[in-house]
Every structure is written in C-alpha cells, then in structure tokens.
N, C-alpha and C positions, 0 to 999 in steps of 0.2 A: 453410313459407316458405324462400326462399333466404337465405343467410348475407349481411349487409349489404354485405360486401366484395365478394362474388361478384356482387351486384346492381350495385354500382358498376362493376365490371370490365365486366359485360355492357353497361351503359349507355354505357360508354366505348368499347367495341368496335363498338357498332352503327354509329356515324358512320363508322368506319374501314372497315367491311364496305361500307357504302353507297358510299363514295368509291371502293373497289376495284372494285365493281360498275360504277359509272358510267364509271369510266376505261377498263375493259375494253371496255364497249359502245362508248364513243367511239373507241377504238382500232379496233375492227372496222368501225365506219362509215367511218373515214378510210381504212382499207385497201380497203374496197369501193369508195369513191369513186376512190381512186387507181387501181385495176384498171379501172374504167370509163373513165377519162380517158386511160388508155395505149393 
C-alpha cells in the first residue's frame, strides 16, 4: 500500500494533471481554428 500522504498527494495532483491536459488541448484547438480562419 501507498503511504497515506503519498496517496493524498496523488489524489490532489490528479485534478491538476487533468486541468493541464484539458487546457493544452483547448489551446491546440484554438490555434487550429485560428489558422483555418486566416
């Protein structure tokens, strides 16, 4: 089993990772739309 503090850190880091992935995907989509509109 993981250390309780390590598990807490992991649970806290998961939303941050998800937000990072989502924001990078949104950025890629926005850049593609901008290149199409030009």
